[in-house]
LOROMI-145436 format. One record per residue (C-alpha): x, z, y. Coordinates in steps of 0.05 Angstrom, whole numbers, plus 5000, padded with zeros to 4 digits. Last residue first. Layout:
N
NODE/X/Z/Y
...
***
This chain:
326
NODE/3681/4597/4272
NODE/3719/4655/4301
NODE/3731/4657/4377
NODE/3799/4630/4398
NODE/3873/4650/4395
NODE/3936/4609/4384
NODE/3928/4567/4448
NODE/3957/4613/4501
NODE/3938/4681/4530
NODE/3996/4722/4558
NODE/3978/4796/4555
NODE/4021/4837/4602
NODE/4061/4900/4590
NODE/4077/4963/4631
NODE/4143/4999/4635
NODE/4141/5072/4615
NODE/4189/5123/4645
NODE/4184/5191/4611
NODE/4237/5243/4630
NODE/4242/5229/4704
NODE/4315/5234/4727
NODE/4343/5298/4759
NODE/4397/5290/4811
NODE/4472/5302/4809
NODE/4495/5232/4827
NODE/4510/5218/4754
NODE/4439/5241/4737
NODE/4408/5192/4786
NODE/4457/5140/4759
NODE/4427/5147/4690
NODE/4355/5139/4713
NODE/4374/5078/4754
NODE/4411/5047/4695
NODE/4351/5059/4649
NODE/4305/5031/4703
NODE/4345/4966/4706
NODE/4346/4956/4630
NODE/4271/4970/4623
NODE/4257/4923/4682
NODE/4299/4868/4649
NODE/4261/4879/4584
NODE/4193/4864/4615
NODE/4152/4857/4552
NODE/4099/4803/4547
NODE/4045/4810/4495
NODE/4030/4745/4459
NODE/3986/4684/4453
NODE/4031/4632/4420
NODE/4034/4558/4435
NODE/4003/4523/4375
NODE/4053/4504/4351
NODE/4108/4547/4380
NODE/4136/4522/4447
NODE/4106/4576/4491
NODE/4137/4628/4445
NODE/4208/4600/4454
NODE/4226/4645/4512
NODE/4207/4708/4475
NODE/4139/4735/4495
NODE/4151/4803/4463
NODE/4090/4814/4417
NODE/4050/4764/4377
NODE/3976/4745/4372
NODE/3947/4698/4319
NODE/3876/4671/4311
NODE/3855/4645/4242
NODE/3808/4589/4222
NODE/3803/4548/4287
NODE/3864/4581/4319
NODE/3906/4562/4281
NODE/3883/4521/4220
NODE/3888/4551/4151
NODE/3917/4498/4105
NODE/3961/4543/4062
NODE/4024/4512/4093
NODE/3997/4518/4164
NODE/3981/4592/4154
NODE/4049/4606/4125
NODE/4084/4571/4183
NODE/4043/4609/4234
NODE/4061/4675/4200
NODE/4135/4658/4204
NODE/4128/4647/4279
NODE/4088/4711/4286
NODE/4144/4749/4252
NODE/4191/4724/4307
NODE/4139/4738/4361
NODE/4135/4812/4345
NODE/4088/4862/4312
NODE/4040/4807/4289
NODE/3966/4815/4307
NODE/3923/4775/4259
NODE/3852/4749/4266
NODE/3805/4711/4218
NODE/3821/4742/4150
NODE/3761/4737/4103
NODE/3790/4674/4070
NODE/3848/4714/4042
NODE/3902/4663/4022
NODE/3932/4664/4093
NODE/3941/4740/4090
NODE/3988/4739/4030
NODE/4024/4677/4056
NODE/4033/4713/4123
NODE/4070/4770/4088
NODE/4123/4721/4065
NODE/4125/4683/4130
NODE/4128/4744/4175
NODE/4183/4772/4131
NODE/4223/4708/4139
NODE/4214/4706/4214
NODE/4247/4774/4219
NODE/4220/4838/4250
NODE/4226/4877/4184
NODE/4156/4870/4156
NODE/4102/4920/4136
NODE/4032/4897/4120
NODE/3981/4947/4145
NODE/3916/4958/4105
NODE/3854/4937/4144
NODE/3822/4983/4197
NODE/3747/4968/4200
NODE/3718/4959/4270
NODE/3678/5011/4309
NODE/3712/4994/4376
NODE/3747/5061/4380
NODE/3769/5054/4307
NODE/3799/4985/4320
NODE/3835/5010/4382
NODE/3864/5070/4344
NODE/3891/5025/4289
NODE/3926/4978/4338
NODE/3952/5037/4378
NODE/3983/5069/4316
NODE/4015/5004/4294
NODE/4044/4989/4363
NODE/4072/5060/4369
NODE/4102/5058/4299
NODE/4133/4989/4308
NODE/4166/5010/4373
NODE/4191/5075/4342
NODE/4223/5036/4285
NODE/4237/5073/4220
NODE/4175/5043/4187
NODE/4196/4970/4197
NODE/4155/4924/4242
NODE/4081/4914/4229
NODE/4039/4855/4207
NODE/3968/4873/4228
NODE/3898/4850/4211
NODE/3844/4849/4265
NODE/3770/4862/4254
NODE/3702/4830/4264
NODE/3731/4774/4308
NODE/3686/4762/4369
NODE/3735/4739/4423
NODE/3733/4810/4451
NODE/3759/4835/4384
NODE/3820/4789/4390
NODE/3835/4810/4461
NODE/3825/4884/4444
NODE/3878/4880/4390
NODE/3930/4847/4435
NODE/3915/4890/4497
NODE/3914/4954/4456
NODE/3980/4935/4424
NODE/4012/4925/4492
NODE/3985/4991/4519
NODE/4013/5029/4460
NODE/4082/4997/4468
NODE/4088/5019/4540
NODE/4159/4992/4545
NODE/4213/5045/4545
NODE/4256/5091/4586
NODE/4271/5162/4561
NODE/4306/5218/4599
NODE/4343/5265/4551
NODE/4326/5330/4516
NODE/4251/5321/4528
NODE/4237/5312/4454
NODE/4283/5251/4452
NODE/4240/5189/4441
NODE/4260/5118/4424
NODE/4266/5050/4456
NODE/4317/5069/4509
NODE/4352/5137/4515
NODE/4388/5160/4578
NODE/4449/5206/4576
NODE/4491/5243/4627
NODE/4559/5264/4600
NODE/4590/5331/4583
NODE/4559/5353/4519
NODE/4570/5324/4449
NODE/4505/5296/4422
NODE/4460/5334/4374
NODE/4408/5313/4322
NODE/4380/5370/4279
NODE/4313/5371/4316
NODE/4303/5298/4301
NODE/4279/5255/4361
NODE/4347/5221/4367
NODE/4343/5195/4295
NODE/4272/5167/4295
NODE/4299/5097/4306
NODE/4306/5039/4355
NODE/4375/5055/4383
NODE/4389/5037/4454
NODE/4431/5095/4480
NODE/4453/5093/4553
NODE/4515/5134/4568
NODE/4545/5164/4631
NODE/4605/5164/4677
NODE/4651/5127/4629
NODE/4724/5145/4616
NODE/4744/5110/4551
NODE/4752/5177/4517
NODE/4679/5194/4531
NODE/4660/5126/4502
NODE/4696/5143/4438
NODE/4661/5210/4434
NODE/4592/5177/4442
NODE/4609/5126/4388
NODE/4630/5182/4341
NODE/4565/5220/4356
NODE/4523/5157/4343
NODE/4557/5143/4276
NODE/4558/5216/4254
NODE/4484/5229/4269
NODE/4463/5165/4233
NODE/4433/5098/4251
NODE/4487/5057/4216
NODE/4536/5004/4240
NODE/4540/5028/4312
NODE/4553/4977/4368
NODE/4594/5001/4427
NODE/4587/4967/4495
NODE/4627/4986/4557
NODE/4592/4970/4622
NODE/4618/4958/4693
NODE/4589/4992/4754
NODE/4581/4967/4826
NODE/4506/4981/4830
NODE/4490/4907/4824
NODE/4537/4904/4764
NODE/4500/4961/4730
NODE/4433/4928/4742
NODE/4456/4862/4713
NODE/4489/4894/4653
NODE/4428/4938/4638
NODE/4381/4878/4643
NODE/4425/4836/4597
NODE/4426/4894/4548
NODE/4350/4896/4550
NODE/4348/4821/4537
NODE/4395/4827/4477
NODE/4360/4888/4449
NODE/4290/4858/4455
NODE/4308/4791/4424
NODE/4338/4825/4363
NODE/4407/4810/4333
NODE/4449/4854/4378
NODE/4441/4915/4334
NODE/4451/4990/4336
NODE/4467/4999/4410
NODE/4509/5050/4448
NODE/4521/5031/4521
NODE/4574/5065/4564
NODE/4570/5060/4640
NODE/4631/5051/4685
NODE/4644/5066/4758
NODE/4699/5115/4737
NODE/4679/5173/4782
NODE/4719/5238/4792
NODE/4737/5215/4862
NODE/4812/5224/4862
NODE/4822/5209/4788
NODE/4775/5149/4793
NODE/4813/5121/4853
NODE/4877/5126/4812
NODE/4845/5089/4754
NODE/4818/5036/4800
NODE/4888/5019/4826
NODE/4876/4970/4883
NODE/4911/4903/4870
NODE/4973/4880/4907
NODE/5004/4812/4891
NODE/5046/4812/4954
NODE/5015/4749/4984
NODE/4946/4767/4959
NODE/4948/4836/4989
NODE/4977/4809/5054
NODE/4920/4758/5059
NODE/4869/4814/5048
NODE/4901/4856/5103
NODE/4899/4798/5152
NODE/4827/4781/5134
NODE/4806/4854/5142
NODE/4841/4856/5210
NODE/4804/4794/5234
NODE/4737/4818/5207
NODE/4738/4887/5239
NODE/4746/4948/5194
NODE/4692/5001/5189
NODE/4658/4967/5130
NODE/4692/5003/5073
NODE/4707/4961/5011
NODE/4756/5010/4979
NODE/4816/4964/4988
NODE/4797/4949/5060
NODE/4792/5023/5078
NODE/4857/5039/5041
NODE/4894/4983/5079
NODE/4868/5013/5144
NODE/4893/5082/5123
NODE/4962/5053/5108
NODE/4966/5031/5180
NODE/4967/4959/5203
NODE/5019/4904/5215
NODE/4994/4862/5157
NODE/5062/4859/5121
NODE/5079/4931/5138
NODE/5011/4956/5114
NODE/5016/4914/5050
NODE/5085/4943/5035
NODE/5058/5014/5047
NODE/5000/5000/5000
***
């Protein structure tokens, strides 16, 4: 910094202001200091600044899988919000949804000097009374619950399932069948419970649930079972990928969509409008979930208290895969 100050003909304090992005330096001086930095190959030492301030301007993210649409779009929202706030992110993917895996990832992030951690792990694990995280870092949980131990940010899964099920009942279908996500998933559980509750509230029968694993293949296999049942006229799939497999099964068996069977998905992935027919689905706002999780974490980093239950609303997107029954 002393070399830069001599080169630019300014004080070391002025160089510090420019290096730290302060605005109380006039444009001409800032340009001269910046040119001197480039000429001398000087870069501000972020590690030294972190030691002085106690902040690393970095957020850790623990995630179980990158293969789902929701996780990828949520991660994109986290990264965008963090960058806007002047933070970088460090991502660790855990192989198994276990206490040891998550705790080890948490400890590794602590060693890599992050200011807080966002956990995106779609499982019952964090809600278990025996689950503990090492202390010392602010935490926000996405797509799970945490028994008030940590702030939670999530899509209002129950609202989305009510919209999907209610839409099909409003069209005149006597009941709605459901292909659910895996049993360990909180999202799948909330959608399944809300689907069943909506049917009961409307006086409709609650058919047996078929359980998939979020993949197109599981939607196809379970769809074949439903497609062969002539009494089935409406199906709510737990996500758009399973809905895609379901559409294939219905087409193969000769059940027309939506003339014979109406189908609703969940997520509104980018390709959903290009399914045949274009898919009616529940839109999740993953970017908003990511942004609010960063905001809740930074509130803690700054010494404040974040809300413990932040739900992001959903929207029903009606396309051509639903219609009244014959």
